[in-house]
KEPA-174882 format. One record per atom (N, C-alpha, C): residue number from 1; x, y, z; atom name; residue in three letters; chain. Coordinates in steps of 0.001 Angstrom, whole numbers, plus 524288, in hexadecimal, padded with zeros to 5 digits. Atoms other than C-alpha are relative to their C-alpha. Layout:
(r NUM (X Y Z) CA ala A) ...
This chain:
(r 1 (7FCFB 8038C 7FC5B) N met A) (r 1 (9DD1A 8FC25 68564) CA met A) (r 1 (80298 8039B 80416) C met A) (r 2 (7FD05 7FCB9 7FB53) N ser A) (r 2 (9E143 901F2 692AF) CA ser A) (r 2 (805E1 7FF46 7FF6C) C ser A) (r 3 (7FA4F 8003B 7FEE6) N ala A) (r 3 (9EF46 90417 69612) CA ala A) (r 3 (80177 7FB3A 8023A) C ala A) (r 4 (7FEEC 8058F 7FD18) N ala A) (r 4 (9EF92 8F83B 69EA8) CA ala A) (r 4 (7FF6D 7FB9B 7FC3C) C ala A) (r 5 (8013F 803E5 803E9) N ala A) (r 5 (9E9DA 8EF45 6939C) CA ala A) (r 5 (80424 80086 7FC62) C ala A) (r 6 (7FC08 8007A 802F3) N lys A) (r 6 (9F45A 8F414 68AAB) CA lys A) (r 6 (8046C 7FECE 80235) C lys A) (r 7 (7FAD4 801EA 7FD57) N ala A) (r 7 (9FF54 8F288 69409) CA ala A) (r 7 (7FF9A 7F9D6 80118) C ala A) (r 8 (80001 80619 7FF04) N phe A) (r 8 (9FA3A 8E475 69746) CA phe A) (r 8 (800B0 7FDAA 7FA8A) C phe A) (r 9 (7FF34 8023D 805BA) N ala A) (r 9 (9F9C5 8E170 687D6) CA ala A) (r 9 (805B1 800C8 7FED9) C ala A) (r 10 (7FA22 7FFC4 8011D) N arg A) (r 10 (A07B6 8E666 68743) CA arg A) (r 10 (80401 7FCEB 80321) C arg A) (r 11 (7FBB2 8022E 7FBD0) N ala A) (r 11 (A0E03 8E01B 6927A) CA ala A) (r 11 (80168 7FAC0 7FECD) C ala A) (r 12 (7FD94 8053D 80125) N thr A) (r 12 (A16EF 8D4B4 690BB) CA thr A) (r 12 (7FF8D 7FD18 804A1) C thr A) (r 13 (80035 80368 7FA5E) N leu A) (r 13 (A13DB 8C9D1 69A9A) CA leu A) (r 13 (80508 7FCF3 80072) C leu A) (r 14 (7FAFB 802A0 7FF69) N tyr A) (r 14 (A1FE6 8C4AF 6A09E) CA tyr A) (r 14 (7FF29 7FC4E 80574) C tyr A) (r 15 (7FF25 80317 7FB26) N thr A) (r 15 (A226D 8B98B 6AAAA) CA thr A) (r 15 (80560 7FD71 7FFB2) C thr A) (r 16 (7FB43 801D3 7FF0C) N asp A) (r 16 (A2E4A 8B42B 6B014) CA asp A) (r 16 (80082 7F9A2 800D6) C asp A) (r 17 (80051 805CA 7FEF4) N gly A) (r 17 (A29CA 8A5D9 6B1B1) CA gly A) (r 17 (801F9 7FE30 80594) C gly A) (r 18 (7FF3E 8011C 7FA80) N thr A) (r 18 (A2C7C 8A6CB 6C025) CA thr A) (r 18 (7FB7E 7FF61 8037F) C thr A) (r 19 (803F3 7FFE4 7FBFF) N asp A) (r 19 (A2489 8A2A7 6CB3F) CA asp A) (r 19 (801C2 803D0 80473) C asp A) (r 20 (7FF86 7FC60 7FC3B) N tyr A) (r 20 (A2326 8ACFF 6D5B1) CA tyr A) (r 20 (7FC5A 7FE1C 8055A) C tyr A) (r 21 (802C7 800C4 7FAFB) N arg A) (r 21 (A1ECB 8AC90 6E419) CA arg A) (r 21 (7FF97 80456 8032B) C arg A) (r 22 (8000C 7FBA5 7FCDA) N leu A) (r 22 (A1A73 8B638 6EDBE) CA leu A) (r 22 (80118 7FDED 8054F) C leu A) (r 23 (7FE79 801B9 7FA5B) N ile A) (r 23 (A2017 8B5C4 6FBE8) CA ile A) (r 23 (7FCFD 803E5 80321) C ile A) (r 24 (8024E 7FBC7 7FBE0) N his A) (r 24 (A17BC 8BBDF 70646) CA his A) (r 24 (802FF 7FFFA 804C5) C his A) (r 25 (7FD0A 7FF7F 7FB56) N leu A) (r 25 (A1F02 8C0E2 7115F) CA leu A) (r 25 (7FD6D 80460 803D9) C leu A) (r 26 (80273 7FC1F 7FC96) N pro A) (r 26 (A1B00 8C90A 71E09) CA pro A) (r 26 (80261 80588 7FED9) C pro A) (r 27 (7FDF1 7FAA4 80179) N pro A) (r 27 (A1D3B 8D84A 71D13) CA pro A) (r 27 (80570 800DB 80277) C pro A) (r 28 (7FB01 7FEE8 7FDD7) N ala A) (r 28 (A28B4 8D72F 72598) CA ala A) (r 28 (8051A 7FDDB 7FC98) C ala A) (r 29 (7FC60 801CD 80318) N ala A) (r 29 (A3048 8D02F 71B9D) CA ala A) (r 29 (801EE 802AE 7FAFC) C ala A) (r 30 (7FEF5 7FD0C 8041D) N ile A) (r 30 (A31C1 8DB06 7120A) CA ile A) (r 30 (80657 8015E 7FF50) C ile A) (r 31 (7F9E2 7FEB4 80087) N ala A) (r 31 (A407E 8DDD6 7146B) CA ala A) (r 31 (8027B 7FAF0 7FE61) C ala A) (r 32 (7FD9A 80466 80278) N pro A) (r 32 (A44AB 8CF93 712CE) CA pro A) (r 32 (7FE07 7FE95 7FA46) C pro A) (r 33 (8017E 801AA 8056C) N ala A) (r 33 (A3C22 8CD9B 7071F) CA ala A) (r 33 (8022A 803EF 7FC01) C ala A) (r 34 (7FD66 7FD5D 80319) N ala A) (r 34 (A41D3 8D990 700B6) CA ala A) (r 34 (80534 7FF27 7FF38) C ala A) (r 35 (7FA7F 80256 8003B) N ser A) (r 35 (A4F49 8D4EB 70402) CA ser A) (r 35 (8001A 7FB3D 7FC07) C ser A) (r 36 (8006F 8046E 8032E) N leu A) (r 36 (A4BAF 8C839 6FDE4) CA leu A) (r 36 (7FFF8 80125 7F9E2) C leu A) (r 37 (800DC 7FE60 805A7) N leu A) (r 37 (A4645 8CEA1 6F16A) CA leu A) (r 37 (80473 80273 7FD82) C leu A) (r 38 (7FAFF 7FDE9 802B1) N ala A) (r 38 (A5311 8D623 6EF73) CA ala A) (r 38 (8038B 7FC66 7FEB6) C ala A) (r 39 (7FC5E 8042A 80188) N glu A) (r 39 (A5AFC 8CA09 6EF69) CA glu A) (r 39 (7FE04 7FCEB 7FB4A) C glu A) (r 40 (801E2 803A1 803EF) N ile A) (r 40 (A526D 8C346 6E5F5) CA ile A) (r 40 (80139 802A4 7FA6F) C ile A) (r 41 (80034 7FEB8 8056E) N asn A) (r 41 (A5619 8C497 6D754) CA asn A) (r 41 (7FCD8 7FDDC 7FC41) C asn A) (r 42 (8045E 802B6 802B6) N ala A) (r 42 (A49D8 8C2A2 6D108) CA ala A) (r 42 (7FD9B 803FD 7FC62) C ala A) (r 43 (80202 7FC99 8045B) N pro A) (r 43 (A442D 8C821 6C4A9) CA pro A) (r 43 (7FAF8 8021E 80169) C pro A) (r 44 (804E6 7FE99 7FDF3) N phe A) (r 44 (A3701 8C991 6CBB4) CA phe A) (r 44 (7FEC4 7FE1D 8056F) C phe A) (r 45 (8009E 800ED 7FA54) N cys A) (r 45 (A341F 8CA7F 6DA11) CA cys A) (r 45 (7FD56 80540 801F7) C cys A) (r 46 (802AF 7FB13 7FDC0) N ala A) (r 46 (A2BE2 8D416 6E2CB) CA ala A) (r 46 (7FFDD 7FF10 805DB) C ala A) (r 47 (800EB 7FF50 7F9D6) N leu A) (r 47 (A2A71 8D817 6F0F9) CA leu A) (r 47 (7FC22 8038A 800EB) C leu A) (r 48 (80471 7FC40 7FE5B) N ile A) (r 48 (A1D85 8DE0A 6F5AE) CA ile A) (r 48 (7FF57 7FFB6 80591) C ile A) (r 49 (800FC 7FF8F 7FA13) N ala A) (r 49 (A1BA9 8E269 70356) CA ala A) (r 49 (7FC08 8043A 80123) C ala A) (r 50 (80433 7FCAF 7FDC1) N asp A) (r 50 (A1006 8E801 7099F) CA asp A) (r 50 (7FF8C 7FFE0 805C8) C asp A) (r 51 (80016 800AF 7FAA9) N lys A) (r 51 (A0B34 8E949 71768) CA lys A) (r 51 (7FF03 7FB7C 802FF) C lys A) (r 52 (80118 80586 7FE42) N asp A) (r 52 (A072F 8DB2E 7186D) CA asp A) (r 52 (80369 7FBA1 7FE95) C asp A) (r 53 (7FC6C 803E2 801B3) N glu A) (r 53 (A114C 8D3C1 71139) CA glu A) (r 53 (803DE 801E8 7FC4B) C glu A) (r 54 (7FB98 80089 80450) N val A) (r 54 (A1D84 8D195 708A9) CA val A) (r 54 (7FF1D 7FC73 7FC76) C val A) (r 55 (80104 804B6 8041D) N thr A) (r 55 (A1BF3 8CAA4 6FC8E) CA thr A) (r 55 (80563 80054 7FC05) C thr A) (r 56 (7FBA8 80045 8047A) N leu A) (r 56 (A278D 8C680 6F403) CA leu A) (r 56 (7FE71 7FD11 7FB8C) C leu A) (r 57 (80159 802FF 80495) N leu A) (r 57 (A256B 8C206 6E635) CA leu A) (r 57 (804B3 7FE3B 7FE2C) C leu A) (r 58 (7FB8C 801D7 801D0) N leu A) (r 58 (A3005 8B942 6E1D9) CA leu A) (r 58 (7FF3A 7FAF3 7FC69) C leu A) (r 59 (80069 80468 80295) N ser A) (r 59 (A335C 8AE99 6D8B6) CA ser A) (r 59 (7FF53 7FAA3 803B6) C ser A) (r 60 (800A8 804B1 7FBEC) N ala A) (r 60 (A2FBC 8A0EC 6DE35) CA ala A) (r 60 (80537 7FDD7 801E1) C ala A) (r 61 (7FA31 801B6 7FE86) N ser A) (r 61 (A3EAD 89D5D 6DE03) CA ser A) (r 61 (8023B 8036A 8042B) C ser A) (r 62 (7FE33 7FCF1 7FC75) N ala A) (r 62 (A4271 8A934 6E520) CA ala A) (r 62 (7FCE6 8003F 805D2) C ala A) (r 63 (80379 80046 7FB8B) N cys A) (r 63 (A369B 8A797 6EEF1) CA cys A) (r 63 (80238 7FB95 803EC) C cys A) (r 64 (7FE61 8045B 7FCB6) N glu A) (r 64 (A3C35 89AFC 6F39D) CA glu A) (r 64 (80457 800FF 803BA) C glu A) (r 65 (7FBB1 7FE92 7FC24) N ser A) (r 65 (A4856 8A0CF 6F91E) CA ser A) (r 65 (7FE87 80503 802F7) C ser A) (r 66 (80137 7FB2E 7FD08) N ala A) (r 66 (A41EF 8AD41 6FD93) CA ala A) (r 66 (7FD2E 7FEE3 804D9) C ala A) (r 67 (80335 8013A 7FB05) N val A) (r 67 (A3808 8A75A 70741) CA val A) (r 67 (8043C 7FDD7 80499) C val A) (r 68 (7FCEC 801B6 7FC3E) N ala A) (r 68 (A442D 8A203 70EA4) CA ala A) (r 68 (8017A 804A8 803BF) C ala A) (r 69 (7FEC9 7FC14 7FCF1) N his A) (r 69 (A46DE 8B02C 71380) CA his A) (r 69 (7FAAE 8019E 803A5) C his A) (r 70 (804FE 7FE72 7FD39) N phe A) (r 70 (A38C9 8B109 71A13) CA phe A) (r 70 (7FDCA 7FB95 8029F) C phe A) (r 71 (802D1 8047A 7FCF9) N leu A) (r 71 (A31AD 8A9E7 724A3) CA leu A) (r 71 (7FAB2 7FF4B 7FECB) C leu A) (r 72 (8053E 7FEF8 800AF) N asn A) (r 72 (A240A 8AEDC 721A3) CA asn A) (r 72 (7FEE3 8012C 7FAAA) C asn A) (r 73 (80197 7FE77 805A6) N tyr A) (r 73 (A1F7E 8ADFA 7142F) CA tyr A) (r 73 (7FC69 7FC72 7FD4E) C tyr A) (r 74 (80328 802C5 80367) N gln A) (r 74 (A1614 8A89E 70A01) CA gln A) (r 74 (80187 800C2 7FABF) C gln A) (r 75 (7FDE7 80002 804C0) N ile A) (r 75 (A18D9 8A4CE 6FCA3) CA ile A) (r 75 (7FAB5 7FE71 7FC8D) C ile A) (r 76 (80486 80119 80383) N ser A) (r 76 (A0E41 8A623 6F115) CA ser A) (r 76 (80144 7FABF 7FC41) C ser A) (r 77 (7FF62 803D0 8044B) N asp A) (r 77 (A0CB6 89C4B 6E647) CA asp A) (r 77 (8023E 80311 7FBC0) C asp A) (r 78 (7FCD6 7FE41 803F2) N ala A) (r 78 (A139D 89E62 6D9D2) CA ala A) (r 78 (7FD12 803FE 7FBFB) C ala A) (r 79 (80307 7FC22 8029E) N tyr A) (r 79 (A1046 8AA2C 6D13B) CA tyr A) (r 79 (803FC 80053 7FB22) C tyr A) (r 80 (7FC5A 7FF46 804C7) N arg A) (r 80 (A15E7 8ADB2 6C328) CA arg A) (r 80 (7FF12 805B7 7FDC2) C arg A) (r 81 (7FFB8 7FAEA 801A7) N leu A) (r 81 (A1906 8BB5A 6BDB8) CA leu A) (r 81 (7FDF7 80125 7FA9B) C leu A) (r 82 (800F6 7FDA9 804F8) N ile A) (r 82 (A12E8 8C261 6B231) CA ile A) (r 82 (800CA 805C4 8008D) C ile A) (r 83 (7FE22 7F998 80065) N thr A) (r 83 (A18E2 8D008 6AFC9) CA thr A) (r 83 (7FD17 80178 7FA8B) C thr A) (r 84 (801D1 7FCDE 80512) N phe A) (r 84 (A1200 8D985 6A638) CA phe A) (r 84 (80528 80379 7FEB8) C phe A) (r 85 (7FAB5 7FD44 80121) N asp A) (r 85 (A1F03 8DD56 6A027) CA asp A) (r 85 (7FF98 80404 7FC3C) C asp A) (r 86 (8007B 7FB09 802B7) N leu A) (r 86 (A1BAE 8EBA0 69BEA) CA leu A) (r 86 (7FF8C 8043F 80482) C leu A) (r 87 (7FFE8 7FB9F 7FC8C) N pro A) (r 87 (A1EB9 8F806 6A3BE) CA pro A) (r 87 (7FA65 802C7 8005B) C pro A) (r 88 (804A4 7FCF3 7FF79) N leu A) (r 88 (A1223 8FDB3 6A900) CA leu A) (r 88 (80024 804DE 802A9) C leu A) (r 89 (80056 7FA61 7FD93) N glu A) (r 89 (A0EEB 90B81 6AC2E) CA glu A) (r 89 (7FCE2 7FF68 805DB) C glu A) (r 90 (801BB 7FF4D 7FA7A) N phe A) (r 90 (A0B83 90E9F 6BAB5) CA phe A) (r 90 (7F9BA 80171 7FF9B) C phe A) (r 91 (80545 7FDD5 80062) N asp A) (r 91 (9FEB4 914E4 6B626) CA asp A) (r 91 (7FC88 7FBE7 7FCB3) C asp A) (r 92 (80332 8034E 802BC) N leu A) (r 92 (9F9C3 9091E 6AE58) CA leu A) (r 92 (7FC1F 7FD7C 8039A) C leu A) (r 93 (80504 80198 7FCFD) N val A) (r 93 (9EC8E 904FF 6B369) CA val A) (r 93 (7FD64 7FAF7 7FD04) C val A) (r 94 (80334 80426 8017F) N gly A) (r 94 (9E62E 8F7E9 6B2D4) CA gly A) (r 94 (80346 7FAE2 7FD7F) C gly A) (r 95 (7FD23 80459 80227) N phe A) (r 95 (9F186 8EF84 6AE28) CA phe A) (r 95 (7FF6F 7FA9F 80324) C phe A) (r 96 (7FFFC 80523 7FD15) N met A) (r 96 (9F211 8E5AA 6B99C) CA met A) (r 96 (7FA55 7FE3C 80028) C met A) (r 97 (805A1 801CE 7FFEB) N ala A) (r 97 (9E2FB 8E5B4 6B9E1) CA ala A) (r 97 (7FED0 7FCCE 7FAEC) C ala A) (r 98 (80009 802F8 804AC) N leu A) (r 98 (9E340 8E0E8 6AB96) CA leu A) (r 98 (80262 7FA51 80095) C leu A) (r 99 (7FD8E 804EB 7FF5E) N val A) (r 99 (9ED71 8D675 6AEF1) CA val A) (r 99 (7FD09 7FC51 80477) C val A) (r 100 (802D6 802DE 7FCAF) N ser A) (r 100 (9E5DB 8D245 6BAE6) CA ser A) (r 100 (7FA40 7FDE9 7FE1A) C ser A) (r 101 (80562 801C3 80240) N glu A) (r 101 (9D8C5 8D14A 6B3A3) CA glu A) (r 101 (8010C 7FB0F 7FC96) C glu A) (r 102 (7FE19 80436 8040F) N val A) (r 102 (9E012 8C8A2 6A93A) CA val A) (r 102 (800C1 7FACF 8034D) C val A) (r 103 (7FF28 80593 7FCA8) N leu A) (r 103 (9E517 8BE8E 6B3B1) CA leu A) (r 103 (7FB02 7FEF4 803C7) C leu A) (r 104 (80479 80157 7FD33) N ala A) (r 104 (9D89F 8BF63 6BC21) CA ala A) (r 104 (7FCD3 7FD2A 7FC83) C ala A) (r 105 (80298 8034D 803A2) N arg A) (r 105 (9D167 8BAF5 6B032) CA arg A) (r 105 (801E6 7FA06 7FF18) C arg A) (r 106 (7FD05 8051D 800FF) N ala A) (r 106 (9DB41 8AFE6 6AE6D) CA ala A) (r 106 (80010 7FCD8 804F2) C ala A) (r 107 (8008A 80236 7FAA4) N gly A) (r 107 (9D8D9 8ACCD 6BCC5) CA gly A) (r 107 (80644 7FFA8 80299) C gly A) (r 108 (7FAD5 7FFCE 7FE1F) N val A) (r 108 (9E70F 8B04C 6C004) CA val A) (r 108 (8005D 80452 8046B) C val A) (r 109 (7FF16 7FBEC 7FC3B) N ser A) (r 109 (9EA39 8B75B 6CD46) CA ser A) (r 109 (805B2 80274 7FE92) C ser A) (r 110 (7FAC2 7FD4E 80121) N ile A) (r 110 (9F564 8C0FA 6CCCD) CA ile A) (r 110 (801DB 802CA 804A4) C ile A) (r 111 (7FDB2 7FCA2 7FC95) N leu A) (r 111 (9FF1C 8C7AB 6D4EC) CA leu A) (r 111 (802BB 8047C 7FCCB) C leu A) (r 112 (7FDE0 7FB88 80350) N ala A) (r 112 (A023E 8D547 6CEE5) CA ala A) (r 112 (80381 802E9 80299) C ala A) (r 113 (7FC30 7FCA2 7FD7F) N leu A) (r 113 (A0E58 8DD10 6D0F5) CA leu A) (r 113 (8017F 80358 7FB69) C leu A) (r 114 (7FE02 7FC36 803D4) N ser A) (r 114 (A12AE 8E93A 6C9EA) CA ser A) (r 114 (805BF 8026E 801D3) C ser A) (r 115 (7FAFA 7FE79 7FFC9) N ala A) (r 115 (A2085 8ECFD 6C834) CA ala A) (r 115 (7FFBE 805D9 7FE25) C ala A) (r 116 (7FFC1 7FA52 80160) N phe A) (r 116 (A24A9 8FB15 6C43B) CA phe A) (r 116 (7FD73 800E3 7FAFF) C phe A) (r 117 (80204 7FF59 80526) N ala A) (r 117 (A212C 8F8F8 6B611) CA ala A) (r 117 (7FCF6 7FBD8 7FDBA) C ala A) (r 118 (8031D 803CD 80244) N arg A) (r 118 (A1B9F 8EC04 6B49C) CA arg A) (r 118 (7FCCB 7FD28 803B5) C arg A) (r 119 (80478 801E9 7FD55) N asp A) (r 119 (A0FE7 8E447 6B9D4) CA asp A) (r 119 (80154 7F98A 7FFD3) C asp A) (r 120 (7FF01 80511 80003) N his A) (r 120 (A11D0 8D5D1 6BDA5) CA his A) (r 120 (7FBBD 7FD14 802BA) C his A) (r 121 (80349 80372 7FCBA) N val A) (r 121 (A0866 8CADC 6C29D) CA val A) (r 121 (80287 7FB3B 800A2) C val A) (r 122 (7FEE4 805BB 7FEEC) N phe A) (r 122 (A0AED 8BE36 6C917) CA phe A) (r 122 (7FA74 7FCFD 80004) C phe A) (r 123 (8049F 80369 7FFF9) N val A) (r 123 (A01BD 8B38F 6C6A8) CA val A) (r 123 (80108 7FA9D 80254) C val A) (r 124 (7FE4A 8051D 7FDDE) N pro A) (r 124 (A0086 8A67E 6CD5A) CA pro A) (r 124 (80282 7FC8D 7FB53) C pro A) (r 125 (7FC50 802F4 803EB) N ala A) (r 125 (A0A9A 89D28 6C65B) CA ala A) (r 125 (7FC63 7FC13 7FCBA) C ala A) (r 126 (8033A 80384 80319) N gly A) (r 126 (A003F 89398 6C2B7) CA gly A) (r 126 (7FB96 8023D 7FCBA) C gly A) (r 127 (80396 7FD16 802C9) N gln A) (r 127 (9F7F8 89E1D 6BC9C) CA gln A) (r 127 (80364 802F1 7FB32) C gln A) (r 128 (7FD3F 7FC03 80350) N phe A) (r 128 (A0368 8A46C 6B4B8) CA phe A) (r 128 (7FD91 7FF5C 7FA82) C phe A) (r 129 (800E4 800A7 8057D) N gln A) (r 129 (A0044 89E9F 6A70E) CA gln A) (r 129 (7FAB8 8025D 7FE76) C gln A) (r 130 (805C6 7FDA5 8012D) N ala A) (r 130 (9F1AA 8A289 6A804) CA ala A) (r 130 (800B5 805E0 80068) C ala A) (r 131 (7FF88 7FA8D 7FF42) N ala A) (r 131 (9F5B3 8B009 6AC8F) CA ala A) (r 131 (80346 80250 7FB12) C ala A) (r 132 (7FD54 7FE35 80513) N trp A) (r 132 (9FFF6 8B192 6A0BF) CA trp A) (r 132 (7FC9A 7FFD9 7FB85) C trp A) (r 133 (8031D 80038 804BC) N asp A) (r 133 (9F672 8ACE9 69704) CA asp A) (r 133 (7FBC3 80346 7FFF8) C asp A) (r 134 (803FC 7FBEA 7FFFE) N ala A) (r 134 (9EB6E 8B5F0 69C57) CA ala A) (r 134 (80234 8054E 7FE1B) C ala A) (r 135 (7FDBC 7FA81 80137) N leu A) (r 135 (9F448 8C163 69B7F) CA leu A) (r 135 (800EE 800DC 7F9DE) C leu A) (r 136 (7FE63 7FFB3 80622) N arg A) (r 136 (9F99E 8BE18 68D9D) CA arg A) (r 136 (7FB45 80016 7FC9F) C arg A) (r 137 (804A7 7FFC8 80302) N thr A) (r 137 (9EBE3 8BBC1 688E0) CA thr A) (r 137 (7FD72 80536 80076) C thr A) (r 138 (802DD 7FB84 7FF86) N ala A) (r 138 (9E679 8C846 68ECD) CA ala A) (r 138 (803B0 80460 7FCD3) C ala A) (r 139 (7FCFD 7FCF4 80317) N gln A) (r 139 (9F297 8CFCC 688AC) CA gln A) (r 139 (7FEB5 7FF4A 7F9D2) C gln A) (r 140 (800A4 8008A 80612) N ser A) (r 140 (9EFFA 8C9C9 67B0E) CA ser A) (r 140 (7FA6B 801B8 7FF3E) C ser A) (r 141 (80598 7FDFA 8010B) N gln A) (r 141 (9E118 8CCD4 67BF3) CA gln A) (r 141 (80002 80593 7FFC7) C gln A) (r 142 (8006F 7FA62 7FF92) N ser A) (r 142 (9E390 8DAC0 67FC9) CA ser A) (r 142 (802BD 8028C 7FAB3) C ser A) (r 143 (7FD63 7FE47 8041B) N thr A) (r 143 (9ECB3 8DCAA 67453) CA thr A) (r 143 (7FD06 7FF15 7FAF6) C thr A) (r 144 (802F8 80151 804C0) N glu A) (r 144 (9E3B6 8D5D9 66A8A) CA glu A) (r 144 (7FB22 8036F 7FFDF) C glu A) (r 145 (803FF 7FCD1 7FF60) N his A) (r 145 (9D884 8DE92 66EF1) CA his A) (r 145 (800FC 80570 7FFA8) C his A) (r 146 (7FE9C 7FAA9 7FFF3) N asn A) (r 146 (9DFA8 8EAFC 66FFA) CA asn A) (r 146 (8057F 800AF 7FD60) C asn A) (r 147 (7FA63 7FF6E 801F8) N pro A) (r 147 (9EB62 8EAF0 665DA) CA pro A) (r 147 (8027E 80501 80091) C pro A) 
């Protein structure tokens, strides 16, 4: 069994039962977006900035008040969080590929995010249960075949 498969089998799946949304902003919105994020007391949020856009990932409830600070924005549909609650080594190869394959077979699209030690996926809220069940089944099957 590969190191990625072993980590996947050992990872505890965690979710917080919260709906999240992505807010798309223009690149010039980086400073106000960062300021807004600093004010939000949330257990999970993210800011991603690249040359073309700024993206905030916030709980749906925080999203409603956040957009009042911006004129030009788009909001995504709802997503749900699944965290692989196990510290992962930086040199671990194939973990997210395994997760992605399991969820692709279940017909679930993902938004993948990595923190310092843990990986997270966001799945469309309407597909959350299918994603959760597919991951749990895959974990169960991997431990049955490789005790």
